[in-house]
N, C-alpha and C positions, 0 to 999 in steps of 0.2 A: 505496500500500500506503500531518470533511469537510463542509462545507455546500455540494458540492464547493465545499469547498475543492477539488475535483474531486471535492470536498471531501472527498484523499487525498484522479471519476469521475466545495466543496465545496467530501489532501492534500490526493483530494484529488483545481475547486470554484467554485461561485457562492457567495460568502460570505454567510452568513445575515444577514437584516435584523434590526437591533435598534433599539429606540426610543432616541432621544437619545444616540447614541454619543459617547464621550469622544474628542476628537481629540487625537492626539499626533503629533509630527513623524515623517514617514516616513523610513526609512533612505535614504542616498544611493543613487541608481540604480546598479545593477551594470553597469559598462561594461567591455567587453573589446575589444581591438584586433583587428579583422577585416580581413584582407588579401584583398580580393576578395570577391565575392558570387556564387557559382555559381548558375545557375538549375537547375531540376529536370532539364533535358535533359543537364546535365553532372555531375549528382550521382553519387557512387560507387555501384557495385552492391554493394559490401561496405565495411565500416568499416576504417579503418587498423588494422593489427595492434596489439593491446595497448591500444587506446584507453581502455578502462575499467579497466585494471589498477591504475593509481595510485589511482583513486577507490575501488576495491575494497579496496586495502590500507589507505587512510585510514579507511574505515568499520569495518573489522575491528579497527583499533587504537583508534578513538575512541568507538565505540558499545557501550554496555553496558546490558543490561536494556531494550532498545528505545528508547534515547535517547542523545544524544551527551554526552560530557564537554565542556561548553561552554568551560571554562577552558583545557583542553588545545587545543581547536580554535582558540580565539582566540590563544593564546600561541604555538602551534607550527605549526599546519597550515593557516592561512588562505592562505599563499602557494601551497601545493600545490593547494588547492581552486580558487584563482583561475587557476592554470595549467591545470588540468583544464577549467574552464569556457571558457578561452580556446581550447583545442583543440576543444571541442565547437562553439564559435561559428563555426568554419571548415568545419564539415561540414553539407552539405545532405542530410538523412536521408530526403527524400521519395521517393527511388527505391529505398530499401532494402526487402528483404522485410519483410512485415508484422510478424512477431515481433521482428525486429531493430530495426525502426523504433519499435515500442512500447517495447522495453527502453531504447533510446536516450533517448526522451522522458521515461520515468520517471526515469532517472538524471539527466537534465538538470534536471527539476523538483526532485528531492531535493537535488542539489548546489547549485542556485541558491537554494533555500530556506535551506539551511544557511549559505550565504555571506551572505545578506541578514539572517538572524536572529541570527547570531553577535554583531554589534556591539550588539544590543538585549538580549542574553541575560543581562546582568549588571545590568539595571535593570527598571523596570516593563514588563511584557510587554504590548504593545499589544492583541493580540486579547483578552486577559483583561479589558481595559478597554473593549471594544467597538469597537476600531479595527482595520480589516482592510486598511489601505493597503499593507502588505507584500505582499498578494496581488494588489492591483488596480493597482499602479503598473507602467508599462512598464519592465521592468528586465532581462529576460533577452535577451541579444543573439543573434540568428540571422543567417545570411548575408543575409537580405532585410530585416532591421530588428529592432527591439526588440519583445518581447512580454511581457505580464504573466504571472505565475504562474497567475492565474485563467484567462486566455485559453488558456494552454498546457494546463491541466487540461481545459478544454472541448474542445480539439482531441483530446486523448487519449480522452475519453469518446465523442466522436462517431466517431472513426476506429476505435478498437479494439472498441467495442461489447462490451467484456468487463467486467462489473461488479467483477471481482476487482481491478481497478486501484485500487479504493478501499482495499484493504489494502496497496497498494504505495506510494502517494503519501503523503508525511509532512507534516503541517500543524503540527507542533510542540507541540500541546496534549496534556494528559494523557489525554484521551479519544480521541485519534487512534490508529488502529492503530499498533503499535510500528514504529519505524524498522528496516528490514532492515540487518543488519550485513554488507553486501556489495553489490556492483553487480549489477544485473539484466543478463542476457545473453539474446540471442535464441534461442540453441541450446537452452536449457532453461527458457525463460520459462514455458511452460504448467505444468511440474512445480513451478517455484518459486512461482508464483501459487497453485497448488493447496495447496502446503504452508503458505504464508502464511495462506490462508483457513482451513485446518484449525486452525492454531495460534491464530488470532484467535478463531474461534468457540468453541473449547474452553477458552479462558482465562477463568476466572470473574471476573477483574477487569473484563472487558468484556461478557461474555455469560453468562447463567445459565440452566441447563437443569434444570427440576424434573420428572423423569420421573413421579414419583408423582402430582403434580397436573396433569400435561400442560400445563405452563406455561413460557413463555419470557420472559426479561427481556433484551432485546437492546440492543446498542449503537445509539445514535441514528442512525448513518449508514444503518442499514437502514430507518429511517423517512424520512430526508431523501432518500435515493436509491433508494427502492423502485421507481421507474419504470425505473431502469437494470437492475434484476433481473427486470423483467416484472410488476411489481405485487406485491401481498401474497402471492399464491400462489408467485410466483417467489422472493421472499425466503424463504419457508418451505422451498421446494425446495432452495435454495442452502444455507441454514443446516442443514437436515436432512442433506444430503449430506456437508457438512463435519463435522457432529457424529456421523455414523454412526447416525442416529436418524430414524425416521419421525415427523415432527412435524406432519403434516397434521391440521388441525382443532384444534391446540393453541391456547391463549390466549396472546396476545402483548402485552407492554407494553415500554416503552423506557426506557433509562437516561437520567438527566440528563447533560448534556454539560459537562465541565470544560475551560474554555479556558485554564487556567493552563499555564505553560510546563513541558514535560516535560524532565527532566534525568537523566543517568545517576546511579545511586545512588553514594553515597560509597564509595570503594574503600579497603580496609584494606591 
């Protein structure tokens, strides 16, 4: 919820190629202590009770206007985020039901991204300077080894085959679909993704619908990940469904992408 950065299916991603990128130091790899590495045959059929509850509470407290309050996250909540990622690192989700597995991986992606981005959020933001190491470095620990955010997003795209994950994975940029202020859950994943897609498509900050001129100016992710939607016709079908409008045959252009770091608006 992208170049995928899954990008947001992109989060999110195969990071976009840019000419002569500016290289900046990558953040330290995120390492968690994993006690044992279960294989798929011993993976749980269901998640530990309340596994995502603390992450849900953290997001509801720290995310405002579709982006985190980075200062609060750095100062107060990084230990909670690290503890949550440590718990996820001990769970082999491969035997879980499909919706629960997808929700698990979306939460893992977003939590790991927040953890890796937080130390960089009070300085020059690497993606805005053309450096996407934060996505490409092997940093997220799984029971069978480390995986990069980029690779995790590719797994999500390939296994879920649901293009709506592009509005669930968060890549940190201002043009990325807003960060959901809550954890995703398998039990209501379809309804949550549908609501996120509707909200994104109907937000004029990201997508503009001109009914009079039968014209759409869409977020760039619909261009980059058109194949995930089934091509141009699939994009129009998905956008039209979310917008509640028959947009078949409409003209389509795409917004420029702003890679600047998104942050919660100042609170009074």
